[in-house]
KEMAR-858064 format. One record per residue (C-alpha): residue number from 1; residue in three letters; chain; x, y, z. Coordinates in steps of 0.02 Angstrom, whole numbers. Layout:
<nodes>
{NUM, "ALA", "A", {X, Y, Z}} ...
</nodes>
This chain:
<nodes>
{1, "MET", "A", {-531, -991, 191}} {2, "THR", "A", {-486, -983, 8}} {3, "PHE", "A", {-305, -977, -42}} {4, "ALA", "A", {-223, -942, -209}} {5, "GLU", "A", {-58, -878, -274}} {6, "THR", "A", {-23, -763, -420}} {7, "SER", "A", {134, -686, -492}} {8, "GLU", "A", {72, -527, -574}} {9, "ARG", "A", {188, -377, -601}} {10, "THR", "A", {367, -359, -540}} {11, "ASN", "A", {391, -543, -494}} {12, "VAL", "A", {288, -522, -335}} {13, "LEU", "A", {200, -675, -268}} {14, "VAL", "A", {38, -644, -173}} {15, "ALA", "A", {-51, -765, -58}} {16, "LEU", "A", {-235, -716, -59}} {17, "ARG", "A", {-338, -755, 95}} {18, "ASP", "A", {-525, -724, 98}} {19, "GLN", "A", {-526, -663, 278}} {20, "PRO", "A", {-514, -498, 372}} {21, "ASN", "A", {-348, -424, 425}} {22, "THR", "A", {-379, -460, 608}} {23, "GLY", "A", {-334, -644, 589}} {24, "ALA", "A", {-483, -689, 698}} {25, "ASP", "A", {-478, -870, 639}} {26, "ALA", "A", {-302, -896, 708}} {27, "SER", "A", {-291, -836, 888}} {28, "ASP", "A", {-114, -902, 908}} {29, "GLU", "A", {-44, -844, 742}} {30, "LEU", "A", {136, -786, 751}} {31, "ILE", "A", {181, -625, 661}} {32, "ARG", "A", {358, -559, 663}} {33, "PHE", "A", {393, -377, 624}} {34, "ALA", "A", {535, -253, 604}} {35, "ILE", "A", {545, -65, 599}} {36, "SER", "A", {665, 42, 498}} {37, "GLU", "A", {674, 212, 416}} {38, "CYS", "A", {649, 267, 236}} {39, "SER", "A", {627, 430, 143}} {40, "LEU", "A", {442, 431, 192}} {41, "GLY", "A", {477, 415, 378}} {42, "SER", "A", {467, 261, 487}} {43, "ILE", "A", {419, 97, 405}} {44, "LEU", "A", {358, -66, 482}} {45, "ALA", "A", {351, -234, 394}} {46, "ALA", "A", {261, -384, 468}} {47, "VAL", "A", {279, -564, 411}} {48, "THR", "A", {182, -726, 433}} {49, "ASP", "A", {235, -899, 380}} {50, "LYS", "A", {151, -861, 212}} {51, "GLY", "A", {232, -694, 174}} {52, "ILE", "A", {228, -508, 211}} {53, "CYS", "A", {58, -463, 285}} {54, "ALA", "A", {86, -278, 320}} {55, "ILE", "A", {192, -131, 265}} {56, "LEU", "A", {150, 23, 368}} {57, "LEU", "A", {215, 201, 357}} {58, "GLY", "A", {215, 329, 496}} {59, "ASP", "A", {303, 465, 592}} {60, "ASN", "A", {374, 354, 730}} {61, "SER", "A", {391, 173, 785}} {62, "SER", "A", {264, 186, 928}} {63, "VAL", "A", {125, 234, 809}} {64, "LEU", "A", {171, 91, 692}} {65, "ARG", "A", {172, -39, 831}} {66, "ARG", "A", {1, 19, 888}} {67, "GLU", "A", {-68, 13, 711}} {68, "LEU", "A", {-3, -164, 686}} {69, "ARG", "A", {-85, -221, 847}} {70, "GLU", "A", {-251, -144, 793}} {71, "HIS", "A", {-247, -245, 632}} {72, "PHE", "A", {-193, -411, 707}} {73, "LYS", "A", {-275, -412, 878}} {74, "ALA", "A", {-275, -601, 897}} {75, "ALA", "A", {-96, -633, 840}} {76, "ARG", "A", {65, -650, 939}} {77, "LEU", "A", {177, -508, 882}} {78, "ILE", "A", {365, -526, 899}} {79, "GLU", "A", {487, -388, 853}} {80, "SER", "A", {629, -465, 753}} {81, "ASP", "A", {735, -325, 682}} {82, "GLN", "A", {893, -430, 666}} {83, "ASP", "A", {810, -582, 587}} {84, "LEU", "A", {715, -476, 462}} {85, "ARG", "A", {857, -359, 416}} {86, "GLU", "A", {880, -428, 240}} {87, "LEU", "A", {694, -431, 206}} {88, "MET", "A", {674, -254, 271}} {89, "ALA", "A", {810, -194, 153}} {90, "LYS", "A", {710, -263, 6}} {91, "ILE", "A", {550, -181, 68}} {92, "VAL", "A", {636, -13, 87}} {93, "GLN", "A", {701, -36, -91}} {94, "LEU", "A", {521, -66, -148}} {95, "VAL", "A", {464, 95, -64}} {96, "GLU", "A", {609, 198, -132}} {97, "SER", "A", {599, 126, -309}} {98, "PRO", "A", {424, 53, -338}} {99, "TRP", "A", {460, 25, -523}} {100, "LEU", "A", {596, -105, -488}} {101, "ALA", "A", {564, -292, -485}} {102, "VAL", "A", {587, -344, -304}} {103, "ASP", "A", {579, -528, -255}} {104, "LEU", "A", {450, -527, -115}} {105, "ILE", "A", {305, -638, -62}} {106, "PHE", "A", {149, -561, 15}} {107, "ASP", "A", {13, -633, 126}} {108, "LEU", "A", {-134, -527, 71}} {109, "ARG", "A", {-295, -534, 172}} {110, "GLY", "A", {-461, -460, 130}} {111, "THR", "A", {-636, -490, 66}} {112, "SER", "A", {-662, -553, -110}} {113, "PHE", "A", {-709, -378, -167}} {114, "GLU", "A", {-555, -300, -86}} {115, "GLN", "A", {-443, -429, -168}} {116, "ARG", "A", {-517, -388, -339}} {117, "VAL", "A", {-484, -204, -310}} {118, "TRP", "A", {-306, -234, -248}} {119, "GLN", "A", {-266, -344, -396}} {120, "ALA", "A", {-328, -205, -512}} {121, "LEU", "A", {-219, -79, -421}} {122, "ARG", "A", {-67, -187, -453}} {123, "GLN", "A", {-98, -167, -639}} {124, "ILE", "A", {-72, 22, -631}} {125, "PRO", "A", {108, 53, -689}} {126, "ALA", "A", {223, 166, -590}} {127, "GLY", "A", {209, 340, -664}} {128, "SER", "A", {24, 319, -701}} {129, "THR", "A", {-135, 348, -601}} {130, "ALA", "A", {-317, 293, -611}} {131, "SER", "A", {-475, 359, -530}} {132, "TYR", "A", {-585, 263, -410}} {133, "THR", "A", {-714, 257, -548}} {134, "ASP", "A", {-585, 187, -670}} {135, "ILE", "A", {-548, 45, -550}} {136, "ALA", "A", {-733, 11, -521}} {137, "VAL", "A", {-758, -4, -709}} {138, "ARG", "A", {-603, -112, -726}} {139, "ILE", "A", {-669, -242, -603}} {140, "GLY", "A", {-842, -241, -681}} {141, "GLU", "A", {-927, -140, -543}} {142, "PRO", "A", {-950, 33, -621}} {143, "LYS", "A", {-1068, 95, -485}} {144, "LYS", "A", {-954, 50, -341}} {145, "ALA", "A", {-824, 189, -343}} {146, "PHE", "A", {-856, 224, -160}} {147, "ALA", "A", {-830, 41, -115}} {148, "VAL", "A", {-668, 46, -214}} {149, "ALA", "A", {-612, 193, -109}} {150, "GLU", "A", {-652, 94, 49}} {151, "ALA", "A", {-551, -53, -16}} {152, "CYS", "A", {-405, 64, -47}} {153, "ALA", "A", {-421, 129, 131}} {154, "ALA", "A", {-419, -51, 196}} {155, "ASN", "A", {-253, -90, 112}} {156, "ILE", "A", {-110, -112, 237}} {157, "LEU", "A", {27, -154, 113}} {158, "ALA", "A", {92, 19, 73}} {159, "VAL", "A", {168, 38, -102}} {160, "ALA", "A", {162, -150, -135}} {161, "ILE", "A", {-24, -129, -165}} {162, "PRO", "A", {-11, 45, -244}} {163, "CYS", "A", {-168, 131, -182}} {164, "HIS", "A", {-68, 293, -191}} {165, "ARG", "A", {-93, 284, -381}} {166, "VAL", "A", {-281, 303, -364}} {167, "VAL", "A", {-341, 483, -373}} {168, "ARG", "A", {-506, 575, -389}} {169, "LYS", "A", {-590, 584, -558}} {170, "SER", "A", {-553, 772, -559}} {171, "GLY", "A", {-367, 735, -548}} {172, "ALA", "A", {-352, 793, -367}} {173, "LEU", "A", {-248, 673, -264}} {174, "GLY", "A", {-384, 626, -139}} {175, "GLY", "A", {-352, 536, 24}} {176, "TYR", "A", {-214, 417, 76}} {177, "ARG", "A", {-204, 307, 230}} {178, "TRP", "A", {-28, 366, 269}} {179, "GLY", "A", {-52, 551, 233}} {180, "PHE", "A", {-67, 669, 87}} {181, "LYS", "A", {118, 718, 87}} {182, "ARG", "A", {174, 537, 69}} {183, "LYS", "A", {53, 509, -74}} {184, "HIS", "A", {116, 665, -161}} {185, "ALA", "A", {297, 613, -134}} {186, "LEU", "A", {268, 438, -204}} {187, "LEU", "A", {179, 501, -359}} {188, "ALA", "A", {310, 636, -389}} {189, "ARG", "A", {450, 507, -372}} {190, "GLU", "A", {367, 389, -494}} {191, "ALA", "A", {332, 530, -616}} {192, "ALA", "A", {514, 583, -607}} {193, "HIS", "A", {572, 409, -649}} {194, "HIS", "A", {445, 385, -788}} {195, "ARG", "A", {465, 552, -874}} {196, "GLY", "A", {640, 607, -824}} {197, "VAL", "A", {684, 768, -736}} {198, "GLY", "A", {586, 874, -860}} {199, "GLY", "A", {431, 770, -833}} {200, "PHE", "A", {448, 786, -645}} {201, "LEU", "A", {457, 976, -655}} {202, "ALA", "A", {303, 980, -765}} {203, "TYR", "A", {211, 866, -644}} {204, "ALA", "A", {261, 972, -494}} {205, "SER", "A", {209, 1133, -577}} {206, "ARG", "A", {33, 1067, -600}} {207, "ARG", "A", {16, 1041, -413}} {208, "SER", "A", {-24, 1205, -327}} {209, "CYS", "A", {45, 1251, -158}} {210, "ALA", "A", {-130, 1228, -89}} {211, "HIS", "A", {-127, 1044, -135}} {212, "PHE", "A", {39, 1021, -45}} {213, "ARG", "A", {-24, 1081, 123}} {214, "SER", "A", {-7, 955, 263}} {215, "ARG", "A", {-153, 838, 291}} {216, "GLY", "A", {-168, 699, 418}} {217, "PRO", "A", {-212, 519, 373}} {218, "GLY", "A", {-394, 497, 329}} {219, "PRO", "A", {-512, 384, 233}} {220, "GLN", "A", {-497, 367, 47}} {221, "GLN", "A", {-621, 477, -45}} {222, "ARG", "A", {-734, 438, -192}} {223, "ASN", "A", {-683, 481, -370}} 
</nodes>
């Protein structure tokens, strides 16, 4: 297992582990988690001894608990709402205001390629977007836009690793692990902050009602 720390963008520290999210190499790993509410619905944050390993969004706590278990099958999961209250407040602040510098440490797990993609995503400023092809070019793999989309879909640190800022080359929003409406809401919020109220109205007017129809969570899509 390789391990490195960086401090890129918004004072966030990231522990990079070259291993899958299942934690298969640590059958007795302890992961504490807490569940709260935010403007995007229910939110779950999970923490190891290295940092935050998951931020999940959903419609209810039962779905989030099940999703966490699917990602960390080998770990011991302990719900610790009281102990993690202060940390959860910071995470909710990150979700509500992604452009702010929030003092958080993340335990980020993935393949070497996924880590390269996620690091590139963290370079996209709030209020901006990039296509899957843009990210592929940025990491020196111009023919791997589809693989970039898969890496986005594998991200389980909502907002902290801003895969919501990656759109299709056409400008259409594309897929999002936690649902189209949440992706739209995050981008609209960031646009409002970046451009002011006038910019937000211009952004919203470009999105037709057809694009705002409800869609369930699905895999990220190419370009």
